[in-house]
C-alpha positions as a printed Julia matrix, in Angstrom:
714×3 Matrix{Float64}:
   0.0    0.0     0.0
   2.79   2.45    0.84
   4.16   2.34   -2.69
   1.34   4.55   -3.99
   0.63   6.8    -1.01
   3.43   9.18   -1.98
   1.55   9.84   -5.23
  -1.6   11.07   -3.52
  -0.5   14.69   -3.36
  -0.86  14.6    -7.13
  -3.56  12.04   -7.73
  -6.27  13.05   -5.25
  -6.96  16.05   -7.45
 -10.0   15.63   -9.73
  -8.42  14.9   -13.13
  -8.91  16.95  -16.25
  -7.46  14.71  -18.93
  -6.51  17.02  -21.8
  -3.31  16.61  -23.81
  -1.22  18.98  -25.88
   0.98  18.04  -28.81
   2.78  19.76  -31.65
   0.92  18.83  -34.84
   1.6   19.09  -38.54
  -1.29  19.25  -41.01
  -1.58  16.2   -43.23
  -4.13  13.7   -44.48
  -5.98  11.54  -41.93
  -6.16   8.86  -44.65
  -2.42   8.29  -44.17
  -2.68   7.5   -40.44
  -1.86   3.94  -39.39
  -1.13   2.31  -36.01
   2.53   1.88  -35.07
   4.48  -1.01  -33.62
   4.87   0.81  -30.29
   1.11   1.33  -30.11
   0.47  -2.36  -30.61
   3.0   -3.14  -27.89
   1.41  -0.59  -25.56
  -1.99  -2.2   -26.2
  -0.7   -5.61  -25.11
   0.66  -4.13  -21.89
  -2.42  -2.01  -21.12
  -4.89  -4.88  -21.48
  -2.74  -7.12  -19.24
  -2.23  -4.45  -16.56
  -5.91  -3.46  -16.57
  -7.0   -7.09  -16.23
  -4.63  -7.89  -13.37
  -4.27  -4.75  -11.3
  -7.22  -2.4   -11.85
  -9.41  -1.99   -8.77
 -12.52  -2.8   -10.79
 -12.38  -6.3   -12.22
 -14.18  -5.96  -15.56
 -13.63  -8.75  -18.1
 -12.67  -7.68  -21.59
 -15.66  -9.33  -23.23
 -18.5   -8.58  -25.67
 -20.34  -6.42  -23.13
 -17.33  -4.18  -22.58
 -16.71  -4.2   -26.33
 -20.13  -2.64  -26.96
 -19.52   0.06  -24.33
 -16.09   0.78  -25.82
 -17.51   1.29  -29.33
 -20.27   3.58  -28.05
 -17.74   5.6   -26.05
 -15.36   5.94  -29.01
 -18.12   7.22  -31.29
 -19.29   9.61  -28.58
 -15.78  10.96  -28.05
 -15.38  11.55  -31.78
 -18.86  12.99  -32.41
 -20.46  13.92  -29.05
 -23.22  16.03  -30.63
 -24.05  13.53  -33.39
 -23.41  16.09  -36.11
 -20.93  14.27  -38.37
 -21.58  10.51  -38.55
 -24.58   9.3   -40.54
 -26.79   6.47  -39.29
 -25.4    4.35  -42.14
 -21.89   4.91  -40.73
 -22.83   3.78  -37.23
 -24.68   0.79  -38.66
 -21.51  -0.24  -40.47
 -19.5    0.24  -37.26
 -21.92  -2.06  -35.4
 -20.06  -4.97  -36.98
 -17.36  -4.22  -34.39
 -19.81  -4.18  -31.46
 -18.84  -7.61  -30.15
 -15.39  -7.73  -31.72
 -13.53  -4.76  -30.21
 -12.49  -6.94  -27.28
 -10.97  -9.48  -29.67
  -9.14  -6.74  -31.58
  -7.74  -5.3   -28.33
  -6.58  -8.68  -27.05
  -4.85  -9.25  -30.39
  -3.48  -5.67  -30.39
  -5.18  -5.05  -33.74
  -5.89  -1.32  -34.02
  -6.93  -0.93  -37.65
 -10.72  -0.75  -36.86
 -10.14   2.23  -34.57
  -8.17   4.03  -37.28
 -10.76   3.2   -39.96
 -13.54   4.67  -37.83
 -11.49   7.82  -37.32
 -10.86   8.16  -41.07
 -14.62   8.0   -41.67
 -15.09  10.73  -39.07
 -12.45  12.93  -40.73
 -14.15  12.54  -44.13
 -17.55  13.43  -42.68
 -16.12  16.5   -40.93
 -14.56  17.69  -44.18
 -17.94  17.33  -45.92
 -19.64  19.33  -43.17
 -17.11  22.14  -43.23
 -17.4   22.49  -47.01
 -21.19  22.65  -46.68
 -21.01  25.19  -43.83
 -18.64  27.43  -45.75
 -20.96  27.29  -48.75
 -23.9   28.44  -46.61
 -22.0   31.6   -45.69
 -22.21  32.72  -49.32
 -25.96  33.2   -48.9
 -28.15  35.31  -46.61
 -30.34  33.93  -43.83
 -33.98  34.85  -43.14
 -34.37  35.45  -39.42
 -38.12  36.11  -39.71
 -38.85  32.37  -40.01
 -40.19  30.78  -36.83
 -38.01  27.68  -36.43
 -35.88  26.13  -33.68
 -32.4   24.62  -33.57
 -31.56  21.64  -31.36
 -28.32  22.72  -29.69
 -27.75  19.53  -27.71
 -28.0   16.51  -30.02
 -26.15  14.11  -27.71
 -29.26  11.97  -27.23
 -30.79  12.54  -30.69
 -30.82   9.8   -33.36
 -27.95   9.75  -35.84
 -29.01  11.61  -39.03
 -30.52   9.12  -41.47
 -29.44  10.85  -44.7
 -27.25  13.61  -46.11
 -30.39  15.69  -46.59
 -31.21  15.43  -42.9
 -27.59  16.23  -42.02
 -27.67  19.26  -44.33
 -30.78  20.54  -42.54
 -29.08  20.14  -39.17
 -26.08  22.11  -40.39
 -28.2   24.76  -42.09
 -29.77  25.51  -38.71
 -26.44  25.27  -36.94
 -24.76  27.82  -39.21
 -27.85  30.02  -39.05
 -27.7   29.89  -35.26
 -23.99  30.71  -35.27
 -24.74  33.71  -37.5
 -27.68  34.91  -35.37
 -25.67  34.56  -32.16
 -22.98  36.9   -33.48
 -25.59  39.27  -34.91
 -27.26  39.59  -31.51
 -23.83  40.27  -30.03
 -23.61  43.37  -32.24
 -21.41  42.05  -35.07
 -21.83  43.28  -38.67
 -22.7   40.79  -41.5
 -19.27  40.94  -43.18
 -17.56  40.56  -39.81
 -19.8   37.6   -38.97
 -19.03  35.81  -42.25
 -15.31  36.33  -41.71
 -15.48  35.03  -38.13
 -17.5   31.94  -39.02
 -15.38  31.25  -42.1
 -12.27  31.19  -39.93
 -14.06  29.02  -37.34
 -15.06  26.31  -39.81
 -11.71  26.33  -41.61
  -9.96  26.01  -38.27
 -12.04  22.96  -37.35
 -11.0   21.35  -40.61
  -7.36  22.27  -40.08
  -7.31  20.89  -36.55
  -8.71  17.56  -37.71
  -6.08  17.32  -40.44
  -3.45  17.83  -37.75
  -4.44  14.67  -35.89
  -1.48  12.33  -35.56
  -1.46   8.58  -35.0
  -0.79   9.21  -31.29
  -3.95  11.35  -31.09
  -6.11   8.64  -32.64
  -4.55   5.92  -30.52
  -4.92   7.86  -27.28
  -8.55   8.64  -28.07
  -9.32   4.98  -28.75
  -7.47   3.52  -25.75
  -9.14   6.03  -23.46
 -12.5    4.92  -24.83
 -11.48   1.48  -23.53
 -10.11   2.55  -20.14
 -12.99   4.91  -19.41
 -15.5    2.25  -20.36
 -14.11   0.49  -17.29
 -13.86   3.49  -14.94
 -13.7    7.28  -15.55
 -10.45   8.08  -13.71
  -8.33   5.59  -15.63
  -6.56   7.31  -18.52
  -3.86   6.57  -21.05
  -1.33   9.31  -21.88
   0.69   9.13  -25.06
   4.44   9.86  -24.78
   3.93  13.54  -25.6
   0.87  14.05  -23.41
   2.59  12.23  -20.51
   4.99  15.14  -20.24
   2.12  17.61  -20.14
   0.27  15.55  -17.52
   3.28  15.57  -15.21
   3.7   19.33  -15.66
   0.04  19.92  -14.85
  -0.12  17.67  -11.79
   2.97  19.19  -10.18
   1.36  22.64  -10.56
   4.48  23.99  -12.27
   2.53  24.85  -15.41
   3.01  28.4   -16.55
  -0.48  29.48  -17.54
  -3.63  30.97  -16.05
  -4.5   28.33  -13.43
  -7.83  26.91  -14.56
  -9.21  23.45  -15.33
 -11.25  23.33  -18.53
 -13.72  20.94  -20.07
 -15.74  20.77  -23.3
 -19.51  21.06  -23.46
 -21.59  21.47  -26.64
 -18.82  23.04  -28.75
 -17.81  25.38  -25.92
 -14.76  25.33  -23.66
 -16.1   25.71  -20.13
 -14.15  26.57  -16.97
 -14.59  23.66  -14.59
 -12.44  25.01  -11.77
 -10.27  28.02  -11.07
  -7.15  26.9    -9.22
  -6.4   28.85   -6.08
  -3.19  30.84   -6.32
  -3.16  31.03  -10.1
  -3.5   34.18  -12.22
  -7.2   33.56  -12.94
  -7.98  33.22   -9.23
  -5.97  36.25   -8.19
  -7.56  38.4   -10.91
 -11.15  37.55   -9.81
 -12.09  37.88  -13.52
 -12.64  34.2   -14.45
 -15.07  31.9   -12.66
 -16.28  28.32  -12.7
 -18.99  27.91  -15.33
 -17.7   30.67  -17.62
 -17.26  29.7   -21.3
 -14.14  30.7   -23.24
 -15.11  31.62  -26.81
 -11.95  33.42  -27.92
  -8.23  33.68  -27.11
  -5.69  36.39  -28.01
  -1.96  36.65  -27.33
  -0.68  39.89  -25.8
  -2.44  43.23  -25.77
  -2.51  43.85  -29.52
  -3.33  40.57  -31.27
  -6.91  40.05  -32.42
  -9.06  37.45  -30.67
  -9.09  33.96  -32.21
 -12.51  32.31  -32.15
 -12.22  28.89  -30.42
 -15.83  27.68  -30.49
 -15.8   24.05  -31.64
 -12.07  23.58  -31.01
 -10.68  20.49  -29.35
  -9.99  21.05  -25.67
  -6.27  20.34  -25.92
  -5.9   22.9   -28.72
  -7.62  25.58  -26.64
  -5.34  24.76  -23.71
  -2.32  24.95  -26.02
  -3.4   28.44  -27.1
  -3.94  29.67  -23.54
  -0.69  28.23  -22.25
   2.49  30.31  -22.47
   5.63  31.59  -20.74
   5.51  33.27  -17.35
   4.97  37.02  -17.54
   3.23  37.05  -20.92
  -0.3   38.33  -21.5
  -3.25  36.27  -22.71
  -6.7   37.77  -23.35
  -9.8   35.62  -23.12
 -13.22  36.39  -24.54
 -15.71  34.78  -22.2
 -19.43  34.24  -21.85
 -20.07  34.51  -18.09
 -21.95  31.64  -16.44
 -25.69  31.87  -17.09
 -25.25  34.1   -20.15
 -26.83  32.95  -23.42
 -24.9   32.22  -26.61
 -25.46  35.78  -27.83
 -23.81  37.28  -24.8
 -22.97  39.82  -23.8
 -19.41  38.48  -23.82
 -16.43  40.28  -22.31
 -12.68  40.19  -22.81
 -10.45  39.73  -19.76
  -6.69  40.2   -19.54
  -4.51  37.76  -17.59
  -0.75  37.59  -17.07
   0.53  34.03  -17.15
   2.38  32.85  -14.09
   3.19  29.78  -12.05
   0.76  28.74   -9.35
   2.39  29.86   -6.13
   2.46  27.57   -3.11
   2.07  30.53   -0.78
  -1.13  31.53   -2.57
  -2.49  28.0    -2.05
  -1.72  28.13    1.66
  -4.43  28.28    4.3
  -5.58  31.77    5.29
  -7.7   33.01    8.17
 -10.19  35.8     8.77
 -12.84  36.7    11.34
 -16.55  37.3    10.81
 -19.03  38.67   13.31
 -22.58  37.33   13.33
 -25.53  38.43   15.49
 -26.18  36.59   18.75
 -28.6   36.84   21.65
 -26.18  38.87   23.75
 -24.33  40.74   21.01
 -22.01  39.86   18.12
 -20.36  36.43   18.01
 -16.86  36.22   16.53
 -16.39  33.31   14.15
 -12.98  32.4    12.8
 -12.71  31.28    9.16
  -9.88  29.18    7.73
  -9.89  29.1     3.93
  -8.16  25.91    2.75
  -7.82  25.71   -1.07
  -5.91  22.39   -1.16
  -4.19  19.81    1.06
  -0.54  20.63    0.47
   2.9   19.68    1.72
   6.29  20.87    0.47
   7.78  17.39    0.11
  10.99  18.71   -1.41
  11.68  21.02    1.55
  10.92  18.23    4.0
  13.27  15.87    2.13
  16.0   18.52    2.38
  15.55  18.52    6.15
  14.22  22.06    6.39
  12.63  22.55    9.8
  10.03  25.08    8.63
   8.71  23.31    5.51
   5.16  24.27    4.62
   2.25  21.91    5.19
  -1.5   22.21    5.65
  -1.49  20.9     9.2
   1.35  23.16   10.34
  -0.29  26.26    8.87
  -3.76  25.45   10.2
  -2.36  24.74   13.69
  -0.78  28.21   13.7
  -3.96  29.86   12.39
  -6.1   28.12   15.01
  -3.91  29.52   17.77
  -4.09  33.02   16.27
  -7.87  32.82   16.02
  -8.21  31.62   19.61
  -5.96  34.46   20.73
  -8.46  36.8    19.03
 -11.27  35.29   21.11
 -13.3   33.55   18.4
 -16.22  31.48   19.64
 -16.08  28.96   16.8
 -14.23  28.09   13.59
 -15.44  27.42   10.03
 -13.11  25.35    7.85
 -13.89  26.52    4.29
 -13.17  23.65    1.85
 -15.21  24.94   -1.08
 -13.4   24.28   -4.35
 -10.77  22.16   -2.59
 -10.34  19.22   -4.97
  -7.88  17.26   -2.87
  -4.19  16.83   -2.23
  -2.09  14.96    0.29
  -3.7   12.01    2.1
  -1.18  12.41    4.91
  -2.25  16.01    5.41
  -5.95  15.09    5.41
  -5.22  12.58    8.17
  -2.99  14.9    10.2
  -5.39  17.82    9.85
  -8.23  15.74   11.24
  -5.94  14.98   14.17
  -5.93  18.67   15.17
  -9.59  18.29   16.16
  -9.74  14.79   17.71
  -7.64  13.11   20.4
  -6.63  10.1    18.29
  -8.14   7.34   16.24
  -8.74   6.16   12.67
  -9.39   8.77    9.98
  -9.79   6.86    6.7
  -9.79   3.27    5.44
  -8.18   2.32    2.1
  -9.14  -0.9     0.31
  -6.86  -2.09   -2.51
  -7.62  -4.21   -5.58
  -7.03  -7.42   -3.59
  -9.64  -6.42   -0.99
  -7.05  -5.72    1.73
  -7.9   -2.75    3.97
  -5.39  -0.39    5.55
  -6.52   2.1     8.2
  -4.82   5.49    8.38
  -4.81   6.71   11.97
  -4.05   9.93   13.81
  -1.56   8.81   16.46
  -1.18  12.24   18.11
  -3.36  12.67   21.24
  -2.86  16.46   21.21
  -5.86  18.59   20.2
  -5.09  21.99   18.69
  -8.68  23.2    18.87
 -11.57  21.78   20.91
 -14.23  24.44   20.32
 -17.28  24.54   18.03
 -16.41  23.59   14.46
 -18.11  23.7    11.06
 -16.83  22.42    7.7
 -18.14  24.26    4.62
 -18.1   22.21    1.39
 -19.51  22.38   -2.13
 -19.82  20.16   -5.19
 -16.15  20.8    -6.05
 -14.84  19.59   -2.68
 -13.29  16.23   -3.52
 -10.99  13.4    -2.42
  -8.89  14.6     0.55
 -11.57  17.22    1.34
 -14.14  14.44    1.56
 -11.89  12.39    3.82
 -11.56  15.31    6.26
 -15.23  16.33    6.13
 -16.38  12.71    6.45
 -14.17  12.09    9.5
 -15.35  15.26   11.25
 -18.94  14.2    10.57
 -18.43  10.58   11.65
 -16.81  11.63   14.94
 -19.66  14.14   15.43
 -16.84  16.58   16.07
 -18.42  19.36   14.05
 -21.16  20.05   11.52
 -20.78  19.81    7.76
 -22.54  22.58    5.83
 -23.06  23.26    2.11
 -23.63  21.15   -1.01
 -23.06  17.39   -1.31
 -19.4   16.93   -2.22
 -17.98  15.64   -5.51
 -17.86  11.96   -4.61
 -14.39  10.94   -5.81
 -13.37   8.17   -3.43
 -10.73   6.39   -5.49
  -6.94   6.32   -5.7
  -4.93   6.34   -8.93
  -1.36   5.28   -9.65
   0.82   6.2   -12.63
   2.31   3.26  -14.54
   5.2    4.06  -16.89
   4.78   1.57  -19.73
   8.35   2.11  -20.94
   9.62   0.21  -17.89
   8.15  -3.03  -19.23
  10.0   -3.18  -22.57
  13.6   -4.05  -23.35
  13.86  -1.78  -26.38
  15.05   1.53  -24.94
  14.0    3.32  -28.14
  10.33   2.49  -27.54
   8.18   5.24  -26.04
   4.84   3.84  -24.97
   3.43   6.49  -22.65
   1.79   6.09  -19.24
  -1.36   4.61  -17.74
  -3.08   6.35  -14.82
  -5.05   3.54  -13.22
  -7.46   3.27  -10.3
  -6.01   0.86   -7.73
  -7.85   1.52   -4.46
 -10.92   3.06   -2.84
 -11.44   5.2     0.26
 -13.9    4.43    3.03
 -14.91   6.56    5.97
 -14.38   5.34    9.52
 -18.1    4.54    9.71
 -17.55   2.1     6.82
 -19.27   4.14    4.11
 -17.53   5.14    0.9
 -17.16   8.74   -0.21
 -17.39   7.39   -3.77
 -20.25   8.54   -5.97
 -22.48   9.94   -3.19
 -19.87  12.22   -1.64
 -20.37  13.6     1.86
 -23.95  14.72    2.51
 -23.94  17.88    4.68
 -25.72  17.98    8.03
 -27.23  21.26    6.85
 -27.55  21.42    3.08
 -27.59  24.51    0.89
 -29.89  23.77   -2.06
 -27.95  25.98   -4.44
 -28.1   23.46   -7.28
 -31.44  22.84   -8.95
 -30.07  19.91  -10.96
 -27.29  17.81   -9.45
 -27.18  15.07  -12.1
 -24.62  16.98  -14.24
 -22.17  17.61  -11.4
 -19.78  15.4    -9.52
 -18.77  11.76   -9.71
 -22.34  10.49  -10.13
 -22.47  12.29  -13.5
 -19.44  10.34  -14.77
 -20.12   7.36  -17.03
 -19.02   4.01  -15.56
 -18.19   5.52  -12.16
 -17.65   3.06   -9.34
 -20.82   2.68   -7.24
 -21.16   3.61   -3.6
 -20.07   0.79   -1.3
 -19.32   0.1     2.34
 -17.03  -1.98    4.54
 -17.01  -2.68    8.25
 -16.71   0.39   10.45
 -13.37   1.09   12.07
 -13.0    1.12   15.85
 -13.66   4.74   16.8
 -15.57   6.68   19.44
 -17.77   9.65   18.39
 -17.46  12.72   20.62
 -21.0   14.05   20.0
 -19.84  17.66   20.15
 -22.76  19.32   18.39
 -25.61  16.8    18.19
 -27.86  18.52   20.72
 -27.84  21.85   18.89
 -28.04  20.57   15.32
 -31.83  20.52   15.04
 -32.19  24.07   16.36
 -29.44  25.31   14.04
 -31.11  23.67   11.05
 -34.43  25.33   11.85
 -32.7   28.7    12.19
 -31.07  28.27    8.79
 -34.33  27.33    7.06
 -36.01  30.41    8.49
 -33.22  32.69    7.26
 -33.16  30.98    3.85
 -36.81  31.96    3.39
 -36.41  35.57    4.49
 -32.82  36.67    3.77
 -32.8   38.64    0.51
 -29.15  37.89   -0.34
 -29.66  34.16    0.16
 -32.85  34.18   -1.91
 -31.15  36.08   -4.74
 -28.3   33.55   -4.7
 -30.75  30.65   -5.01
 -32.64  32.4    -7.82
 -29.43  33.05   -9.75
 -28.39  29.42   -9.35
 -31.81  28.35  -10.66
 -31.51  30.72  -13.62
 -28.03  29.4   -14.47
 -29.26  25.81  -14.24
 -32.23  26.64  -16.46
 -29.89  28.14  -19.06
 -27.66  25.05  -18.91
 -30.62  22.71  -19.36
 -31.93  24.48  -22.47
 -31.51  22.12  -25.44
 -33.17  24.18  -28.19
 -32.97  27.83  -29.24
 -35.24  29.87  -31.49
 -33.92  31.07  -34.85
 -36.56  33.82  -34.95
 -34.59  37.0   -34.31
 -37.39  38.92  -32.58
 -37.98  36.06  -30.15
 -34.28  35.64  -29.38
 -33.93  39.36  -28.68
 -36.99  39.23  -26.42
 -35.6   36.22  -24.54
 -32.27  37.99  -24.06
 -33.97  41.17  -22.86
 -36.17  39.2   -20.46
 -33.14  37.45  -19.0
 -31.35  40.77  -18.5
 -34.44  42.31  -16.88
 -34.68  39.37  -14.5
 -30.98  39.68  -13.64
 -31.3   43.43  -13.1
 -34.37  42.88  -10.86
 -32.42  40.43   -8.7
 -29.5   42.84   -8.47
 -31.82  45.68   -7.46
 -33.52  43.61   -4.76
 -30.1   43.0    -3.28
 -29.1   46.67   -3.57
 -32.31  47.88   -1.94
 -31.83  45.45    0.95
 -28.44  47.1     1.54
 -29.89  50.62    1.35
 -28.53  51.33   -2.15
 -30.28  52.94   -5.1
 -31.71  50.53   -7.72
 -30.07  50.46  -11.15
 -32.06  51.4   -14.28
 -32.65  49.2   -17.31
 -30.11  49.87  -20.04
 -30.07  50.55  -23.75
 -27.62  48.69  -26.01
 -25.12  51.57  -25.75
 -25.51  51.88  -21.98
 -25.13  48.12  -21.6
 -21.81  48.19  -23.46
 -20.58  51.15  -21.43
 -21.55  49.51  -18.12
 -19.83  46.27  -19.12
 -16.62  48.15  -19.94
 -16.8   50.02  -16.63
 -17.38  46.78  -14.73
 -14.4   45.12  -16.4
 -12.2   48.09  -15.46
 -13.49  47.94  -11.89
 -12.77  44.2   -11.67
  -9.23  44.65  -13.01
  -8.52  47.36  -10.45
 -10.15  45.52   -7.54
  -8.03  45.06   -4.42
  -7.48  41.33   -4.21
  -6.22  41.73   -0.63
  -9.53  43.03    0.69
 -10.41  39.7     2.3
 -12.78  41.24    4.84
 -15.05  42.7     2.14
 -14.9   39.42    0.21
 -16.04  37.5     3.28
 -18.85  39.96    3.97
 -20.14  39.59    0.41
 -19.85  35.78    0.54
 -23.45  34.83    1.28
 -22.79  31.13    1.89
 -19.8   31.75    4.14
 -21.75  34.3     6.16
 -24.68  31.9     6.53
 -22.29  29.13    7.62
 -20.92  31.43   10.31
 -24.47  32.23   11.45
 -25.31  28.52   11.62
 -22.24  27.89   13.77
 -23.26  30.88   15.9
 -26.62  29.19   16.46
 -24.88  25.94   17.43
 -22.75  27.81   19.95
 -25.76  29.52   21.55
 -27.97  26.44   21.61
 -25.16  24.19   22.84
 -24.0   26.37   25.76
 -24.96  25.05   29.18
 -24.76  26.97   32.48
 -21.19  27.12   33.69
 -19.7   26.44   30.25
 -18.25  29.09   27.97
 -19.21  29.38   24.32
 -15.56  28.92   23.38
 -15.39  25.39   24.79
 -18.99  24.31   24.23
 -18.97  20.98   22.48
 -15.24  20.45   23.15
 -13.64  17.05   23.38
């Protein structure tokens, strides 16, 4: 078990899985599998069968899933392959397993060549449509999300799909204020770029795509990295990447920000947020913006990436904004993610109480970190999560706080050792997490230190992005009844991955086979329940997501199911049980009456509604009306919040005023003081409500003769 624990600092982070390679344009018809790829296939199938945590036989059932996954990865919106193509591919449905076991890769390459031909046909047709005008007075709709639609049955049906798609692309830019000639130029470049990018596919690209269709048909966190993309994976996971500090994903032709990494340029700028869509990228302050709608994810990442100190400008559609915008351009200076920016930080909030204000300490923990290199060098003051939080807890107690909120929102994981040691600051001793390997053997990680750094009232604030090590800590605090968990259900990633360098298994030193990141173990809480799939369910839940099925591990295809093992030997401390019911009732009352909280819920519902929309109207008057209605609703929510704070409401805007306000807002955001943590905390509705909940726990839990500071201590 110990052989993979040292990797957890890297591998407990929710993976992204993009790759970047230098590509030369050529003909996809010339692509053929290589000897090294056949050798890699032999190794991967053997390693997966013997050592993967999930024992899935490579049989006809897996073969069918593999084929479906490969076609989905190539054509996720079913806009290129014809039904006749997929019917022809069905001959492989029960044979892909046989081809893999024999290391025969020609079917995968033949399918890709068909895809490349179909894409070339579509781009030629789309470019031809731009030579004609569109009638936006026709009442018709376009199905934006075709992922569940039938494959087009004929070229005529495919042409109709693409006629509406190009018309929608044109209308979207028209509503954003672009002129017809400018629109045709932009779309012409977009479609030509899609064609160019496909022609730049290399044999490694095709092979990696196909093998990942196999590995992710088994389990979503198992990935193959080609020799070139292996280097990029290692750069990314060690956080030494010089870029903007954001994890990206692809959704319906758009590049969406999945997570902004704490300490990176995007985070420090406060200009880019989770859920924003990147529609354009420009280098420096002078270069024009390159449209990236429809680009492959790795190509967008390649464009954003660059040397430290250089400028990249991103055109983004903010979360909840429709396709037509308004978009905005933000300016970021590339840099390395700084360890000190990822370090835990503290602040103090005051919330109302029965006898005056209650001081609540807040510790913001973006990741579970340890400077392994400094520790290996023998440095006495190396940085680690537990060391920093211990110091911050003492400082907060010296300031007389009555309780502490550990803010783990957006914390996607990190060091298992630190998750265990951090839990130990709040309990005397005992088990923290159980790890079961592929053989079924269970190892229990225990806090051996009987010292408690903080024994007062405690809350852990989590959201859907809190994953892995965050879930271990939150789950242990909840199982010991040491504190209350508040927020959204967590991500639900309860598995461990290990990197396997395939080059180590071949004698030919000239062979470069890449790496396999494979799931080898699963985490279980001390109560025996897994964090996998379900995540940690808060004691007091914030219903800030209307639809949860698109978020977290449960949304991943072929994810491991929830499971349980025997509970470890531990003793709950029951620190907050008596006050939990009263605190929950207090929260529900505030949630119904607090204007800021209500506005937050309404905005989350509006964003979810926008995300769920599968069709759009191609009638210009209706689209303009829908956009105006959305802006009016947003302005009404903003004004409700302003009025509740004693501010003047804002008026509705004309097109010119809207553009001027957007420019002013961008300037204000760029000049914002990133160090003003107090104001940020005051404006953080969920953090403030968490502090108020903990304040309720403190008041309800205090008994005569006991101070609020030690109420619920252990």
